[in-house]
C-alpha positions, 0 to 999 in steps of 0.5 A: 457217935453218929454221922451227919453231912450237915456242917457245923462251924467246927466241921467247916474248918475241918473241911477247909483243912482237909482240902489242904491234903488235896492241894498237898498231894496234887503239889507232889511234894516229896516224902521228906518235905511232907514228913517235916511239915507234918511233924512240925504241925502235930508232933503227937499225931498218931494215925494214917492218911491216904489219898486215892485218885480214881483207882490210884493211891497217890499219897500215903502216910503214917506216924505215931504208935500202934501201941504206945505203952509197948512202944510199937510204931504205927505203920501203913499196914496196921488196922484201925477201928473206923467207927460209924464208917462201918455203916457203909458196909452194913448198907452194902450187905442190905443191898446184897440181900435185896439183889438176892430177893431176900427183902425189899427196901419198902417192906415193913421191918416187921415182915422180917422181924415179926416181933418188931413193934412198929408196923409202919417202919420200913427197911428203907427208913432204917437205911436213910435214918428216918425211922424215928427209933431212939438214938441212944441205944445204951441208955435205952438198954440201961433204962429197961434192964437196970431201971437206970439211964446212967450209961456209966454203971460199972457193976454190970458184966454182961456184954450188949449185942444186937439181940439184946437191943432188939429184945428191949425194943420188942418188949418195951416199944419205946416212944419214937423220937419222931414220926417215921419218914418225917425227917432224917436224923443219924441214929446208930440204933437203925444200923443195929436193927439193919445188922440184926436183919442181915444176921436173921436173913442170911443165917450167919453172923454180921462179921461173917457176912461182911468179911466173906463179901469183900473181894480178894483185894481187901481180904484181911485188910478190911475186917469186921470183928466185934470181939477183938479180945478173943478173935484173931485178926491181922495186926491192928493199932490199939486205941489211945487217950491223950493224958494230961502230960502229953503221953498216950494210954490205951483206951479203946473199949468200954472196959478201958473206961471202967465198965465190966462189959463190952458193947458188942453190937454191930452195924455201926462200928467194929470194922477195922481197916488201914487208910490205904485200903479203905480209900481204895475201897471207897474209890472203887465204889464210885459213889456220886453226890449232889455236892462236893466235897462230902465228908463222913466221920467215925468215932469210937473210944480211942479212935477217930476216922474221916472219909472225904469225897471229891469228884476224883479223889477220896481222902481217908484219915484214921487216927488211933487217939481220942482227940482229932484236933491233931488232924486239924493242926497237921492239915492246916500246916500242910495248907501253908506248905502247899502254897 
């Protein structure tokens, strides 16, 4: 479930298809033509697409179901889980702590979390994924708590949170996967430790830190919420899994997968947004990269997210199904229609 800008053969094809959205929007095809192309390409697509040029939304599209069993149609305003794209917001929160002089990036994590058992790992190494911490925090948790690496244990009912993962790290000091600083390998455990740092140094929950930091333009439109079962939030789209007969069934949490607990860790998931506002948010950040285009991905049970940067454009595709192949099929058809 981790991000990497490095290209696999599958992702290269996905990038090529994503480029079609750029061509499609630039061609200024009317909405009726666009919809007919998209429906033909991927009739089961459920999700949202948004393209922002500079600060202007130039294309927005949604189709599918916010909740298939209840037959609630998906709109542009429904919020979807963005998976590992949440890590951008975690890093923004760390940068605010740096600006407030509550931490420095090159200080050891142990300076702020005295029980952290790796004195050489710095905050910056968490930020750039060069810490070497174990990448699979769920296996780490089960191995140390239940003496079993099977992450599909179904008889444990306690939710897992950031404090649980830090407690395991502090007590067991698991072997690092590589020497800190040796290389950069995306790892959700880094984001969990960063989120815990945010909570300790701000003395607030991670969700509160993220939600109160957003400008008025994004309040209630981008929402951090690691407890959707009990914490109210704006209308959202449920996550789905495609069935063998082509319908959709709700599958958006560990409980839906048969577990008796939920993954309530933060830092790398549990932020919700719609494609329009997420694209506007990232366009407003004016991020710069050495190479374009640059893509990032997020995955959660029942959700897939793609964030694509061009020099002048930002593309966001959010899907509330577990299979992102529909996006590729749809965008390939857009490429044909734009020629």
